mmCIF entry with sequence, helices, sheets and N, C-alpha, C, O atoms, coordinates in Angstrom:
data_MODEL
# 
_entry.id   MODEL 
# 
_entity.id                         1 
_entity.type                       polymer 
_entity.pdbx_number_of_molecules   1 
# 
_entity_poly.entity_id                      1 
_entity_poly.type                           'polypeptide(L)' 
_entity_poly.nstd_linkage                   no 
_entity_poly.nstd_monomer                   no 
_entity_poly.pdbx_seq_one_letter_code       MHRSLMSGAPRDGAVVADTWSACLHLRLLTDVGDAWRALLFGAPPAAV 
_entity_poly.pdbx_seq_one_letter_code_can   MHRSLMSGAPRDGAVVADTWSACLHLRLLTDVGDAWRALLFGAPPAAV 
_entity_poly.pdbx_strand_id                 A 
# 
loop_
_entity_poly_seq.entity_id 
_entity_poly_seq.num 
_entity_poly_seq.mon_id 
_entity_poly_seq.hetero 
1 1  MET n 
1 2  HIS n 
1 3  ARG n 
1 4  SER n 
1 5  LEU n 
1 6  MET n 
1 7  SER n 
1 8  GLY n 
1 9  ALA n 
1 10 PRO n 
1 11 ARG n 
1 12 ASP n 
1 13 GLY n 
1 14 ALA n 
1 15 VAL n 
1 16 VAL n 
1 17 ALA n 
1 18 ASP n 
1 19 THR n 
1 20 TRP n 
1 21 SER n 
1 22 ALA n 
1 23 CYS n 
1 24 LEU n 
1 25 HIS n 
1 26 LEU n 
1 27 ARG n 
1 28 LEU n 
1 29 LEU n 
1 30 THR n 
1 31 ASP n 
1 32 VAL n 
1 33 GLY n 
1 34 ASP n 
1 35 ALA n 
1 36 TRP n 
1 37 ARG n 
1 38 ALA n 
1 39 LEU n 
1 40 LEU n 
1 41 PHE n 
1 42 GLY n 
1 43 ALA n 
1 44 PRO n 
1 45 PRO n 
1 46 ALA n 
1 47 ALA n 
1 48 VAL n 
# 
_struct_asym.id          A 
_struct_asym.entity_id   1 
# 
_struct_conf.conf_type_id            HELX_P 
_struct_conf.id                      HELX_P1 
_struct_conf.pdbx_PDB_helix_id       AA1 
_struct_conf.beg_label_comp_id       HIS 
_struct_conf.beg_label_asym_id       A 
_struct_conf.beg_label_seq_id        2 
_struct_conf.pdbx_beg_PDB_ins_code   ? 
_struct_conf.end_label_comp_id       PHE 
_struct_conf.end_label_asym_id       A 
_struct_conf.end_label_seq_id        41 
_struct_conf.pdbx_end_PDB_ins_code   ? 
_struct_conf.beg_auth_comp_id        HIS 
_struct_conf.beg_auth_asym_id        A 
_struct_conf.beg_auth_seq_id         2 
_struct_conf.end_auth_comp_id        PHE 
_struct_conf.end_auth_asym_id        A 
_struct_conf.end_auth_seq_id         41 
_struct_conf.pdbx_PDB_helix_class    1 
_struct_conf.details                 ? 
_struct_conf.pdbx_PDB_helix_length   40 
# 
_struct_conf_type.id          HELX_P 
_struct_conf_type.criteria    ? 
_struct_conf_type.reference   ? 
# 
loop_
_atom_site.group_PDB 
_atom_site.id 
_atom_site.type_symbol 
_atom_site.label_atom_id 
_atom_site.label_alt_id 
_atom_site.label_comp_id 
_atom_site.label_asym_id 
_atom_site.label_entity_id 
_atom_site.label_seq_id 
_atom_site.pdbx_PDB_ins_code 
_atom_site.Cartn_x 
_atom_site.Cartn_y 
_atom_site.Cartn_z 
_atom_site.occupancy 
_atom_site.B_iso_or_equiv 
_atom_site.pdbx_formal_charge 
_atom_site.auth_seq_id 
_atom_site.auth_comp_id 
_atom_site.auth_asym_id 
_atom_site.auth_atom_id 
_atom_site.pdbx_PDB_model_num 
ATOM 1   N N  . MET A 1 1  ? -129.999 -10.293 -109.593 1.00 0.00 ? 1  MET A N  1 
ATOM 2   C CA . MET A 1 1  ? -129.387 -10.404 -110.919 1.00 0.00 ? 1  MET A CA 1 
ATOM 3   C C  . MET A 1 1  ? -130.436 -10.893 -111.913 1.00 0.00 ? 1  MET A C  1 
ATOM 4   O O  . MET A 1 1  ? -130.628 -10.318 -112.984 1.00 0.00 ? 1  MET A O  1 
ATOM 5   N N  . HIS A 1 2  ? -131.110 -11.981 -111.517 1.00 0.00 ? 2  HIS A N  1 
ATOM 6   C CA . HIS A 1 2  ? -132.127 -12.545 -112.409 1.00 0.00 ? 2  HIS A CA 1 
ATOM 7   C C  . HIS A 1 2  ? -133.241 -11.539 -112.664 1.00 0.00 ? 2  HIS A C  1 
ATOM 8   O O  . HIS A 1 2  ? -133.755 -11.433 -113.777 1.00 0.00 ? 2  HIS A O  1 
ATOM 9   N N  . ARG A 1 3  ? -133.611 -10.798 -111.612 1.00 0.00 ? 3  ARG A N  1 
ATOM 10  C CA . ARG A 1 3  ? -134.697 -9.826  -111.740 1.00 0.00 ? 3  ARG A CA 1 
ATOM 11  C C  . ARG A 1 3  ? -134.316 -8.714  -112.718 1.00 0.00 ? 3  ARG A C  1 
ATOM 12  O O  . ARG A 1 3  ? -135.160 -8.273  -113.498 1.00 0.00 ? 3  ARG A O  1 
ATOM 13  N N  . SER A 1 4  ? -133.085 -8.262  -112.694 1.00 0.00 ? 4  SER A N  1 
ATOM 14  C CA . SER A 1 4  ? -132.666 -7.192  -113.592 1.00 0.00 ? 4  SER A CA 1 
ATOM 15  C C  . SER A 1 4  ? -132.662 -7.672  -115.051 1.00 0.00 ? 4  SER A C  1 
ATOM 16  O O  . SER A 1 4  ? -132.981 -6.904  -115.959 1.00 0.00 ? 4  SER A O  1 
ATOM 17  N N  . LEU A 1 5  ? -132.305 -8.925  -115.268 1.00 0.00 ? 5  LEU A N  1 
ATOM 18  C CA . LEU A 1 5  ? -132.337 -9.472  -116.632 1.00 0.00 ? 5  LEU A CA 1 
ATOM 19  C C  . LEU A 1 5  ? -133.771 -9.527  -117.150 1.00 0.00 ? 5  LEU A C  1 
ATOM 20  O O  . LEU A 1 5  ? -134.036 -9.203  -118.308 1.00 0.00 ? 5  LEU A O  1 
ATOM 21  N N  . MET A 1 6  ? -134.695 -9.942  -116.277 1.00 0.00 ? 6  MET A N  1 
ATOM 22  C CA . MET A 1 6  ? -136.089 -10.043 -116.689 1.00 0.00 ? 6  MET A CA 1 
ATOM 23  C C  . MET A 1 6  ? -136.670 -8.663  -116.988 1.00 0.00 ? 6  MET A C  1 
ATOM 24  O O  . MET A 1 6  ? -137.422 -8.503  -117.949 1.00 0.00 ? 6  MET A O  1 
ATOM 25  N N  . SER A 1 7  ? -136.329 -7.673  -116.177 1.00 0.00 ? 7  SER A N  1 
ATOM 26  C CA . SER A 1 7  ? -136.862 -6.328  -116.382 1.00 0.00 ? 7  SER A CA 1 
ATOM 27  C C  . SER A 1 7  ? -136.284 -5.704  -117.655 1.00 0.00 ? 7  SER A C  1 
ATOM 28  O O  . SER A 1 7  ? -136.894 -4.809  -118.241 1.00 0.00 ? 7  SER A O  1 
ATOM 29  N N  . GLY A 1 8  ? -135.115 -6.174  -118.079 1.00 0.00 ? 8  GLY A N  1 
ATOM 30  C CA . GLY A 1 8  ? -134.495 -5.619  -119.278 1.00 0.00 ? 8  GLY A CA 1 
ATOM 31  C C  . GLY A 1 8  ? -135.084 -6.162  -120.563 1.00 0.00 ? 8  GLY A C  1 
ATOM 32  O O  . GLY A 1 8  ? -134.931 -5.551  -121.621 1.00 0.00 ? 8  GLY A O  1 
ATOM 33  N N  . ALA A 1 9  ? -135.758 -7.306  -120.486 1.00 0.00 ? 9  ALA A N  1 
ATOM 34  C CA . ALA A 1 9  ? -136.268 -7.941  -121.697 1.00 0.00 ? 9  ALA A CA 1 
ATOM 35  C C  . ALA A 1 9  ? -137.308 -7.083  -122.435 1.00 0.00 ? 9  ALA A C  1 
ATOM 36  O O  . ALA A 1 9  ? -137.187 -6.900  -123.647 1.00 0.00 ? 9  ALA A O  1 
ATOM 37  N N  . PRO A 1 10 ? -138.321 -6.555  -121.742 1.00 0.00 ? 10 PRO A N  1 
ATOM 38  C CA . PRO A 1 10 ? -139.310 -5.745  -122.454 1.00 0.00 ? 10 PRO A CA 1 
ATOM 39  C C  . PRO A 1 10 ? -138.689 -4.512  -123.100 1.00 0.00 ? 10 PRO A C  1 
ATOM 40  O O  . PRO A 1 10 ? -139.093 -4.100  -124.188 1.00 0.00 ? 10 PRO A O  1 
ATOM 41  N N  . ARG A 1 11 ? -137.704 -3.927  -122.420 1.00 0.00 ? 11 ARG A N  1 
ATOM 42  C CA . ARG A 1 11 ? -137.066 -2.735  -122.973 1.00 0.00 ? 11 ARG A CA 1 
ATOM 43  C C  . ARG A 1 11 ? -136.345 -3.085  -124.278 1.00 0.00 ? 11 ARG A C  1 
ATOM 44  O O  . ARG A 1 11 ? -136.417 -2.331  -125.249 1.00 0.00 ? 11 ARG A O  1 
ATOM 45  N N  . ASP A 1 12 ? -135.654 -4.222  -124.304 1.00 0.00 ? 12 ASP A N  1 
ATOM 46  C CA . ASP A 1 12 ? -134.977 -4.639  -125.525 1.00 0.00 ? 12 ASP A CA 1 
ATOM 47  C C  . ASP A 1 12 ? -135.994 -4.884  -126.633 1.00 0.00 ? 12 ASP A C  1 
ATOM 48  O O  . ASP A 1 12 ? -135.757 -4.533  -127.788 1.00 0.00 ? 12 ASP A O  1 
ATOM 49  N N  . GLY A 1 13 ? -137.126 -5.487  -126.279 1.00 0.00 ? 13 GLY A N  1 
ATOM 50  C CA . GLY A 1 13 ? -138.170 -5.731  -127.264 1.00 0.00 ? 13 GLY A CA 1 
ATOM 51  C C  . GLY A 1 13 ? -138.701 -4.423  -127.830 1.00 0.00 ? 13 GLY A C  1 
ATOM 52  O O  . GLY A 1 13 ? -138.983 -4.322  -129.024 1.00 0.00 ? 13 GLY A O  1 
ATOM 53  N N  . ALA A 1 14 ? -138.836 -3.410  -126.956 1.00 0.00 ? 14 ALA A N  1 
ATOM 54  C CA . ALA A 1 14 ? -139.322 -2.110  -127.409 1.00 0.00 ? 14 ALA A CA 1 
ATOM 55  C C  . ALA A 1 14 ? -138.317 -1.457  -128.351 1.00 0.00 ? 14 ALA A C  1 
ATOM 56  O O  . ALA A 1 14 ? -138.705 -0.806  -129.321 1.00 0.00 ? 14 ALA A O  1 
ATOM 57  N N  . VAL A 1 15 ? -137.028 -1.631  -128.069 1.00 0.00 ? 15 VAL A N  1 
ATOM 58  C CA . VAL A 1 15 ? -135.994 -1.068  -128.936 1.00 0.00 ? 15 VAL A CA 1 
ATOM 59  C C  . VAL A 1 15 ? -136.077 -1.695  -130.325 1.00 0.00 ? 15 VAL A C  1 
ATOM 60  O O  . VAL A 1 15 ? -135.967 -1.002  -131.337 1.00 0.00 ? 15 VAL A O  1 
ATOM 61  N N  . VAL A 1 16 ? -136.273 -3.016  -130.365 1.00 0.00 ? 16 VAL A N  1 
ATOM 62  C CA . VAL A 1 16 ? -136.402 -3.705  -131.654 1.00 0.00 ? 16 VAL A CA 1 
ATOM 63  C C  . VAL A 1 16 ? -137.642 -3.198  -132.395 1.00 0.00 ? 16 VAL A C  1 
ATOM 64  O O  . VAL A 1 16 ? -137.593 -2.940  -133.597 1.00 0.00 ? 16 VAL A O  1 
ATOM 65  N N  . ALA A 1 17 ? -138.746 -3.060  -131.668 1.00 0.00 ? 17 ALA A N  1 
ATOM 66  C CA . ALA A 1 17 ? -139.990 -2.575  -132.286 1.00 0.00 ? 17 ALA A CA 1 
ATOM 67  C C  . ALA A 1 17 ? -139.817 -1.153  -132.796 1.00 0.00 ? 17 ALA A C  1 
ATOM 68  O O  . ALA A 1 17 ? -140.273 -0.829  -133.892 1.00 0.00 ? 17 ALA A O  1 
ATOM 69  N N  . ASP A 1 18 ? -139.160 -0.295  -132.009 1.00 0.00 ? 18 ASP A N  1 
ATOM 70  C CA . ASP A 1 18 ? -138.945 1.085   -132.440 1.00 0.00 ? 18 ASP A CA 1 
ATOM 71  C C  . ASP A 1 18 ? -138.056 1.145   -133.672 1.00 0.00 ? 18 ASP A C  1 
ATOM 72  O O  . ASP A 1 18 ? -138.293 1.946   -134.577 1.00 0.00 ? 18 ASP A O  1 
ATOM 73  N N  . THR A 1 19 ? -137.030 0.297   -133.708 1.00 0.00 ? 19 THR A N  1 
ATOM 74  C CA . THR A 1 19 ? -136.129 0.269   -134.859 1.00 0.00 ? 19 THR A CA 1 
ATOM 75  C C  . THR A 1 19 ? -136.876 -0.185  -136.110 1.00 0.00 ? 19 THR A C  1 
ATOM 76  O O  . THR A 1 19 ? -136.704 0.393   -137.183 1.00 0.00 ? 19 THR A O  1 
ATOM 77  N N  . TRP A 1 20 ? -137.704 -1.220  -135.971 1.00 0.00 ? 20 TRP A N  1 
ATOM 78  C CA . TRP A 1 20 ? -138.497 -1.729  -137.095 1.00 0.00 ? 20 TRP A CA 1 
ATOM 79  C C  . TRP A 1 20 ? -139.449 -0.655  -137.578 1.00 0.00 ? 20 TRP A C  1 
ATOM 80  O O  . TRP A 1 20 ? -139.592 -0.446  -138.783 1.00 0.00 ? 20 TRP A O  1 
ATOM 81  N N  . SER A 1 21 ? -140.108 0.035   -136.640 1.00 0.00 ? 21 SER A N  1 
ATOM 82  C CA . SER A 1 21 ? -141.047 1.101   -136.990 1.00 0.00 ? 21 SER A CA 1 
ATOM 83  C C  . SER A 1 21 ? -140.308 2.228   -137.721 1.00 0.00 ? 21 SER A C  1 
ATOM 84  O O  . SER A 1 21 ? -140.812 2.768   -138.705 1.00 0.00 ? 21 SER A O  1 
ATOM 85  N N  . ALA A 1 22 ? -139.125 2.575   -137.240 1.00 0.00 ? 22 ALA A N  1 
ATOM 86  C CA . ALA A 1 22 ? -138.348 3.626   -137.882 1.00 0.00 ? 22 ALA A CA 1 
ATOM 87  C C  . ALA A 1 22 ? -137.974 3.235   -139.308 1.00 0.00 ? 22 ALA A C  1 
ATOM 88  O O  . ALA A 1 22 ? -138.019 4.066   -140.214 1.00 0.00 ? 22 ALA A O  1 
ATOM 89  N N  . CYS A 1 23 ? -137.606 1.971   -139.507 1.00 0.00 ? 23 CYS A N  1 
ATOM 90  C CA . CYS A 1 23 ? -137.258 1.497   -140.850 1.00 0.00 ? 23 CYS A CA 1 
ATOM 91  C C  . CYS A 1 23 ? -138.470 1.579   -141.777 1.00 0.00 ? 23 CYS A C  1 
ATOM 92  O O  . CYS A 1 23 ? -138.335 1.981   -142.932 1.00 0.00 ? 23 CYS A O  1 
ATOM 93  N N  . LEU A 1 24 ? -139.641 1.207   -141.288 1.00 0.00 ? 24 LEU A N  1 
ATOM 94  C CA . LEU A 1 24 ? -140.849 1.278   -142.104 1.00 0.00 ? 24 LEU A CA 1 
ATOM 95  C C  . LEU A 1 24 ? -141.179 2.726   -142.464 1.00 0.00 ? 24 LEU A C  1 
ATOM 96  O O  . LEU A 1 24 ? -141.548 3.019   -143.601 1.00 0.00 ? 24 LEU A O  1 
ATOM 97  N N  . HIS A 1 25 ? -141.045 3.630   -141.489 1.00 0.00 ? 25 HIS A N  1 
ATOM 98  C CA . HIS A 1 25 ? -141.320 5.035   -141.761 1.00 0.00 ? 25 HIS A CA 1 
ATOM 99  C C  . HIS A 1 25 ? -140.328 5.603   -142.759 1.00 0.00 ? 25 HIS A C  1 
ATOM 100 O O  . HIS A 1 25 ? -140.702 6.382   -143.636 1.00 0.00 ? 25 HIS A O  1 
ATOM 101 N N  . LEU A 1 26 ? -139.057 5.215   -142.632 1.00 0.00 ? 26 LEU A N  1 
ATOM 102 C CA . LEU A 1 26 ? -138.040 5.700   -143.561 1.00 0.00 ? 26 LEU A CA 1 
ATOM 103 C C  . LEU A 1 26 ? -138.335 5.210   -144.974 1.00 0.00 ? 26 LEU A C  1 
ATOM 104 O O  . LEU A 1 26 ? -138.173 5.957   -145.939 1.00 0.00 ? 26 LEU A O  1 
ATOM 105 N N  . ARG A 1 27 ? -138.768 3.960   -145.098 1.00 0.00 ? 27 ARG A N  1 
ATOM 106 C CA . ARG A 1 27 ? -139.132 3.392   -146.391 1.00 0.00 ? 27 ARG A CA 1 
ATOM 107 C C  . ARG A 1 27 ? -140.309 4.159   -146.989 1.00 0.00 ? 27 ARG A C  1 
ATOM 108 O O  . ARG A 1 27 ? -140.317 4.477   -148.178 1.00 0.00 ? 27 ARG A O  1 
ATOM 109 N N  . LEU A 1 28 ? -141.307 4.451   -146.144 1.00 0.00 ? 28 LEU A N  1 
ATOM 110 C CA . LEU A 1 28 ? -142.488 5.190   -146.606 1.00 0.00 ? 28 LEU A CA 1 
ATOM 111 C C  . LEU A 1 28 ? -142.092 6.585   -147.073 1.00 0.00 ? 28 LEU A C  1 
ATOM 112 O O  . LEU A 1 28 ? -142.540 7.042   -148.124 1.00 0.00 ? 28 LEU A O  1 
ATOM 113 N N  . LEU A 1 29 ? -141.249 7.264   -146.289 1.00 0.00 ? 29 LEU A N  1 
ATOM 114 C CA . LEU A 1 29 ? -140.800 8.604   -146.676 1.00 0.00 ? 29 LEU A CA 1 
ATOM 115 C C  . LEU A 1 29 ? -140.011 8.561   -147.976 1.00 0.00 ? 29 LEU A C  1 
ATOM 116 O O  . LEU A 1 29 ? -140.119 9.470   -148.799 1.00 0.00 ? 29 LEU A O  1 
ATOM 117 N N  . THR A 1 30 ? -139.216 7.510   -148.167 1.00 0.00 ? 30 THR A N  1 
ATOM 118 C CA . THR A 1 30 ? -138.449 7.374   -149.396 1.00 0.00 ? 30 THR A CA 1 
ATOM 119 C C  . THR A 1 30 ? -139.392 7.206   -150.588 1.00 0.00 ? 30 THR A C  1 
ATOM 120 O O  . THR A 1 30 ? -139.174 7.806   -151.641 1.00 0.00 ? 30 THR A O  1 
ATOM 121 N N  . ASP A 1 31 ? -140.440 6.394   -150.427 1.00 0.00 ? 31 ASP A N  1 
ATOM 122 C CA . ASP A 1 31 ? -141.416 6.197   -151.502 1.00 0.00 ? 31 ASP A CA 1 
ATOM 123 C C  . ASP A 1 31 ? -142.134 7.498   -151.825 1.00 0.00 ? 31 ASP A C  1 
ATOM 124 O O  . ASP A 1 31 ? -142.334 7.828   -152.993 1.00 0.00 ? 31 ASP A O  1 
ATOM 125 N N  . VAL A 1 32 ? -142.521 8.238   -150.788 1.00 0.00 ? 32 VAL A N  1 
ATOM 126 C CA . VAL A 1 32 ? -143.188 9.519   -150.991 1.00 0.00 ? 32 VAL A CA 1 
ATOM 127 C C  . VAL A 1 32 ? -142.243 10.492  -151.682 1.00 0.00 ? 32 VAL A C  1 
ATOM 128 O O  . VAL A 1 32 ? -142.649 11.234  -152.576 1.00 0.00 ? 32 VAL A O  1 
ATOM 129 N N  . GLY A 1 33 ? -140.981 10.485  -151.264 1.00 0.00 ? 33 GLY A N  1 
ATOM 130 C CA . GLY A 1 33 ? -139.989 11.367  -151.887 1.00 0.00 ? 33 GLY A CA 1 
ATOM 131 C C  . GLY A 1 33 ? -139.814 11.045  -153.371 1.00 0.00 ? 33 GLY A C  1 
ATOM 132 O O  . GLY A 1 33 ? -139.687 11.952  -154.194 1.00 0.00 ? 33 GLY A O  1 
ATOM 133 N N  . ASP A 1 34 ? -139.808 9.762   -153.709 1.00 0.00 ? 34 ASP A N  1 
ATOM 134 C CA . ASP A 1 34 ? -139.687 9.358   -155.109 1.00 0.00 ? 34 ASP A CA 1 
ATOM 135 C C  . ASP A 1 34 ? -140.904 9.829   -155.904 1.00 0.00 ? 34 ASP A C  1 
ATOM 136 O O  . ASP A 1 34 ? -140.766 10.257  -157.050 1.00 0.00 ? 34 ASP A O  1 
ATOM 137 N N  . ALA A 1 35 ? -142.085 9.753   -155.309 1.00 0.00 ? 35 ALA A N  1 
ATOM 138 C CA . ALA A 1 35 ? -143.303 10.188  -155.984 1.00 0.00 ? 35 ALA A CA 1 
ATOM 139 C C  . ALA A 1 35 ? -143.268 11.694  -156.243 1.00 0.00 ? 35 ALA A C  1 
ATOM 140 O O  . ALA A 1 35 ? -143.611 12.142  -157.337 1.00 0.00 ? 35 ALA A O  1 
ATOM 141 N N  . TRP A 1 36 ? -142.858 12.475  -155.249 1.00 0.00 ? 36 TRP A N  1 
ATOM 142 C CA . TRP A 1 36 ? -142.740 13.919  -155.420 1.00 0.00 ? 36 TRP A CA 1 
ATOM 143 C C  . TRP A 1 36 ? -141.700 14.256  -156.485 1.00 0.00 ? 36 TRP A C  1 
ATOM 144 O O  . TRP A 1 36 ? -141.906 15.156  -157.299 1.00 0.00 ? 36 TRP A O  1 
ATOM 145 N N  . ARG A 1 37 ? -140.593 13.536  -156.476 1.00 0.00 ? 37 ARG A N  1 
ATOM 146 C CA . ARG A 1 37 ? -139.539 13.801  -157.459 1.00 0.00 ? 37 ARG A CA 1 
ATOM 147 C C  . ARG A 1 37 ? -140.075 13.542  -158.868 1.00 0.00 ? 37 ARG A C  1 
ATOM 148 O O  . ARG A 1 37 ? -139.773 14.282  -159.804 1.00 0.00 ? 37 ARG A O  1 
ATOM 149 N N  . ALA A 1 38 ? -140.873 12.484  -159.004 1.00 0.00 ? 38 ALA A N  1 
ATOM 150 C CA . ALA A 1 38 ? -141.449 12.173  -160.306 1.00 0.00 ? 38 ALA A CA 1 
ATOM 151 C C  . ALA A 1 38 ? -142.401 13.282  -160.748 1.00 0.00 ? 38 ALA A C  1 
ATOM 152 O O  . ALA A 1 38 ? -142.413 13.665  -161.918 1.00 0.00 ? 38 ALA A O  1 
ATOM 153 N N  . LEU A 1 39 ? -143.192 13.795  -159.816 1.00 0.00 ? 39 LEU A N  1 
ATOM 154 C CA . LEU A 1 39 ? -144.137 14.869  -160.141 1.00 0.00 ? 39 LEU A CA 1 
ATOM 155 C C  . LEU A 1 39 ? -143.400 16.151  -160.504 1.00 0.00 ? 39 LEU A C  1 
ATOM 156 O O  . LEU A 1 39 ? -143.752 16.820  -161.475 1.00 0.00 ? 39 LEU A O  1 
ATOM 157 N N  . LEU A 1 40 ? -142.384 16.492  -159.727 1.00 0.00 ? 40 LEU A N  1 
ATOM 158 C CA . LEU A 1 40 ? -141.701 17.768  -159.915 1.00 0.00 ? 40 LEU A CA 1 
ATOM 159 C C  . LEU A 1 40 ? -140.745 17.764  -161.107 1.00 0.00 ? 40 LEU A C  1 
ATOM 160 O O  . LEU A 1 40 ? -140.664 18.747  -161.843 1.00 0.00 ? 40 LEU A O  1 
ATOM 161 N N  . PHE A 1 41 ? -140.033 16.673  -161.295 1.00 0.00 ? 41 PHE A N  1 
ATOM 162 C CA . PHE A 1 41 ? -138.988 16.652  -162.310 1.00 0.00 ? 41 PHE A CA 1 
ATOM 163 C C  . PHE A 1 41 ? -139.292 15.735  -163.483 1.00 0.00 ? 41 PHE A C  1 
ATOM 164 O O  . PHE A 1 41 ? -138.508 15.661  -164.429 1.00 0.00 ? 41 PHE A O  1 
ATOM 165 N N  . GLY A 1 42 ? -140.418 15.036  -163.432 1.00 0.00 ? 42 GLY A N  1 
ATOM 166 C CA . GLY A 1 42 ? -140.787 14.160  -164.540 1.00 0.00 ? 42 GLY A CA 1 
ATOM 167 C C  . GLY A 1 42 ? -139.955 12.893  -164.599 1.00 0.00 ? 42 GLY A C  1 
ATOM 168 O O  . GLY A 1 42 ? -139.923 12.210  -165.622 1.00 0.00 ? 42 GLY A O  1 
ATOM 169 N N  . ALA A 1 43 ? -139.267 12.574  -163.477 1.00 0.00 ? 43 ALA A N  1 
ATOM 170 C CA . ALA A 1 43 ? -138.464 11.341  -163.460 1.00 0.00 ? 43 ALA A CA 1 
ATOM 171 C C  . ALA A 1 43 ? -139.374 10.145  -163.228 1.00 0.00 ? 43 ALA A C  1 
ATOM 172 O O  . ALA A 1 43 ? -140.356 10.242  -162.491 1.00 0.00 ? 43 ALA A O  1 
ATOM 173 N N  . PRO A 1 44 ? -139.050 9.012   -163.858 1.00 0.00 ? 44 PRO A N  1 
ATOM 174 C CA . PRO A 1 44 ? -139.857 7.816   -163.627 1.00 0.00 ? 44 PRO A CA 1 
ATOM 175 C C  . PRO A 1 44 ? -139.746 7.371   -162.177 1.00 0.00 ? 44 PRO A C  1 
ATOM 176 O O  . PRO A 1 44 ? -138.650 7.399   -161.617 1.00 0.00 ? 44 PRO A O  1 
ATOM 177 N N  . PRO A 1 45 ? -140.846 6.959   -161.549 1.00 0.00 ? 45 PRO A N  1 
ATOM 178 C CA . PRO A 1 45 ? -140.774 6.492   -160.165 1.00 0.00 ? 45 PRO A CA 1 
ATOM 179 C C  . PRO A 1 45 ? -139.940 5.214   -160.066 1.00 0.00 ? 45 PRO A C  1 
ATOM 180 O O  . PRO A 1 45 ? -139.852 4.442   -161.021 1.00 0.00 ? 45 PRO A O  1 
ATOM 181 N N  . ALA A 1 46 ? -139.335 5.004   -158.908 1.00 0.00 ? 46 ALA A N  1 
ATOM 182 C CA . ALA A 1 46 ? -138.516 3.801   -158.706 1.00 0.00 ? 46 ALA A CA 1 
ATOM 183 C C  . ALA A 1 46 ? -139.386 2.560   -158.792 1.00 0.00 ? 46 ALA A C  1 
ATOM 184 O O  . ALA A 1 46 ? -140.542 2.575   -158.369 1.00 0.00 ? 46 ALA A O  1 
ATOM 185 N N  . ALA A 1 47 ? -138.835 1.490   -159.335 1.00 0.00 ? 47 ALA A N  1 
ATOM 186 C CA . ALA A 1 47 ? -139.578 0.231   -159.430 1.00 0.00 ? 47 ALA A CA 1 
ATOM 187 C C  . ALA A 1 47 ? -139.850 -0.314  -158.036 1.00 0.00 ? 47 ALA A C  1 
ATOM 188 O O  . ALA A 1 47 ? -138.982 -0.260  -157.164 1.00 0.00 ? 47 ALA A O  1 
ATOM 189 N N  . VAL A 1 48 ? -141.035 -0.830  -157.828 1.00 0.00 ? 48 VAL A N  1 
ATOM 190 C CA . VAL A 1 48 ? -141.399 -1.362  -156.509 1.00 0.00 ? 48 VAL A CA 1 
ATOM 191 C C  . VAL A 1 48 ? -140.836 -2.767  -156.379 1.00 0.00 ? 48 VAL A C  1 
ATOM 192 O O  . VAL A 1 48 ? -141.020 -3.413  -155.347 1.00 0.00 ? 48 VAL A O  1 
# 
């Protein structure tokens, strides 16, 4: 029982890291999308 809990810890840590990485990538894509929208449609970029 104890061994299975210990083996599960790194996997949970990886899930948290993957989720954080996904959030950062989504934020970056959103910023890039805002920049393209500003270029294409002349809209002011979102405030940082």
